[in-house]
VMD Tcl script that draws the C-alpha trace (Angstrom):
set ca {
  {-51.34 -213.28 2.33}
  {-54.53 -211.44 3.92}
  {-55.47 -208.34 2.14}
  {-54.79 -205.82 5.45}
  {-51.60 -207.84 5.36}
  {-50.96 -206.76 1.97}
  {-52.51 -203.01 2.52}
  {-49.78 -202.67 5.48}
  {-46.92 -203.89 3.08}
  {-48.08 -201.78 0.56}
  {-48.30 -198.47 3.28}
  {-44.85 -198.96 4.20}
  {-43.53 -199.78 0.59}
  {-45.57 -197.05 -1.54}
  {-43.67 -194.07 0.46}
  {-40.12 -195.67 -0.71}
  {-41.03 -196.10 -4.36}
  {-42.44 -192.57 -4.24}
  {-38.78 -191.10 -3.22}
  {-37.02 -193.18 -6.09}
  {-38.76 -190.41 -8.50}
  {-36.61 -187.57 -9.29}
  {-36.16 -185.36 -6.83}
  {-35.28 -181.53 -6.21}
  {-32.24 -180.79 -4.85}
  {-31.48 -176.83 -3.90}
  {-27.95 -175.46 -4.88}
  {-26.51 -172.72 -3.49}
  {-23.49 -170.93 -5.93}
  {-21.30 -168.65 -4.04}
  {-18.24 -166.74 -4.89}
  {-15.00 -169.15 -3.30}
  {-13.13 -167.25 -1.24}
  {-10.28 -164.40 -3.15}
  {-12.53 -164.89 -6.02}
  {-12.95 -161.69 -8.30}
  {-15.53 -161.20 -10.55}
  {-13.72 -160.92 -13.85}
  {-16.21 -161.66 -16.46}
  {-18.58 -159.49 -18.92}
  {-21.53 -159.46 -17.04}
  {-22.67 -162.77 -17.96}
  {-24.89 -163.79 -14.14}
  {-23.98 -163.00 -11.00}
  {-20.56 -164.11 -11.15}
  {-19.16 -162.75 -14.82}
  {-18.14 -166.76 -15.99}
  {-19.15 -167.54 -19.34}
  {-18.92 -171.04 -18.90}
  {-20.86 -171.21 -15.62}
  {-23.47 -169.91 -17.13}
  {-23.46 -172.11 -20.36}
  {-23.60 -175.19 -18.27}
  {-26.38 -174.07 -15.59}
  {-28.10 -173.14 -19.58}
  {-27.39 -176.66 -20.74}
  {-28.77 -178.24 -17.49}
  {-32.30 -175.82 -17.94}
  {-32.40 -176.80 -21.52}
  {-32.49 -180.71 -20.41}
  {-34.98 -179.96 -17.81}
  {-32.40 -180.95 -14.88}
  {-32.80 -177.33 -13.69}
  {-35.66 -176.23 -13.44}
  {-35.44 -172.23 -11.97}
  {-32.28 -170.39 -10.82}
  {-31.44 -166.79 -10.06}
  {-29.55 -164.56 -8.30}
  {-30.77 -163.10 -4.22}
  {-31.78 -159.90 -4.36}
  {-28.45 -159.13 -2.00}
  {-26.56 -160.57 -4.81}
  {-24.70 -162.57 -2.33}
  {-25.67 -166.17 -4.35}
  {-27.21 -167.56 -7.01}
  {-30.15 -170.45 -6.15}
  {-31.14 -173.45 -8.61}
  {-33.79 -176.03 -8.20}
  {-32.48 -179.63 -9.58}
  {-34.41 -182.58 -10.64}
  {-32.05 -185.71 -10.27}
  {-32.73 -189.22 -9.07}
  {-30.58 -189.28 -5.83}
  {-28.29 -186.35 -3.95}
  {-25.47 -188.45 -5.11}
  {-26.37 -187.67 -9.02}
  {-26.89 -184.24 -8.32}
  {-24.21 -183.32 -6.31}
  {-22.12 -184.89 -9.60}
  {-23.68 -182.82 -11.46}
  {-23.03 -179.72 -9.31}
  {-19.28 -180.70 -9.63}
  {-18.97 -180.85 -13.11}
  {-20.10 -177.23 -13.73}
  {-16.59 -175.64 -14.70}
  {-16.89 -172.83 -12.08}
  {-17.11 -174.92 -9.71}
  {-14.24 -177.66 -10.61}
  {-11.73 -174.72 -11.08}
  {-12.70 -173.45 -7.75}
  {-13.72 -169.97 -9.06}
  {-17.23 -171.00 -7.06}
  {-18.26 -173.29 -4.18}
  {-21.76 -174.83 -4.16}
  {-23.33 -176.69 -1.55}
  {-26.26 -179.32 -2.65}
  {-29.29 -179.82 -0.17}
  {-32.08 -182.16 -1.13}
  {-35.64 -180.92 -0.79}
  {-38.45 -182.84 0.33}
  {-41.25 -180.99 -0.71}
  {-44.24 -181.05 0.22}
  {-46.73 -178.23 -1.73}
  {-46.06 -177.13 -4.62}
  {-48.19 -175.24 -7.45}
  {-45.70 -175.82 -10.10}
  {-47.79 -177.88 -12.27}
  {-45.36 -178.26 -15.33}
  {-41.52 -179.12 -14.93}
  {-41.21 -180.07 -18.43}
  {-39.12 -178.75 -21.16}
  {-38.82 -175.16 -21.77}
  {-41.02 -173.78 -24.24}
  {-39.38 -173.46 -27.91}
  {-41.72 -170.63 -28.79}
  {-39.54 -167.53 -29.85}
  {-39.97 -164.30 -26.61}
  {-40.92 -161.28 -28.41}
  {-40.06 -159.19 -25.60}
  {-43.21 -157.58 -23.77}
  {-46.47 -157.48 -26.24}
  {-49.95 -155.64 -25.17}
  {-53.11 -157.58 -25.44}
  {-56.67 -156.74 -25.83}
  {-59.32 -159.43 -24.21}
  {-62.66 -159.47 -26.52}
  {-65.25 -161.99 -26.01}
  {-66.35 -163.26 -29.38}
  {-69.27 -165.25 -30.62}
  {-66.68 -168.37 -30.99}
  {-64.68 -167.89 -27.86}
  {-65.45 -166.94 -24.43}
  {-62.09 -164.84 -24.36}
  {-59.96 -164.10 -27.26}
  {-56.84 -162.17 -27.56}
  {-55.59 -159.88 -29.74}
  {-52.57 -158.51 -30.16}
  {-52.97 -154.37 -29.99}
}
mol new
graphics top color blue
foreach p $ca { graphics top sphere $p radius 0.5 }
foreach p [lrange $ca 0 end-1] q [lrange $ca 1 end] { graphics top cylinder $p $q radius 0.2 }
display resetview
């Protein structure tokens, strides 16, 4: 096979191979019609099982980020999954979606630009809350952070 033909085949196949990598999916969770918030303040909807399920997916690096819209009309989550069917299956397994208290819409997102450099597992470092630091130059390092 001439080199030009091989390059043409690769040019066609490489984008397909890249799409086989885990993709990104946006999920919009909304209260199902008639749902009345009855929870203990967990998340927008107050459904502990939903909050626990999303947290578990976050810890497994499946949910990369999520949160509530400012107008509190919905929750959004960014999922990483191999394909749309897998993402939809993950969302359908949410206890609040299964019980009909929440509805969810999953959309595949073709990310063309991102400044997200690390989509690895979340840090295991303990969050001790806000802290103040003082920047100080030292002979050993250009910049050193010191606790205030």
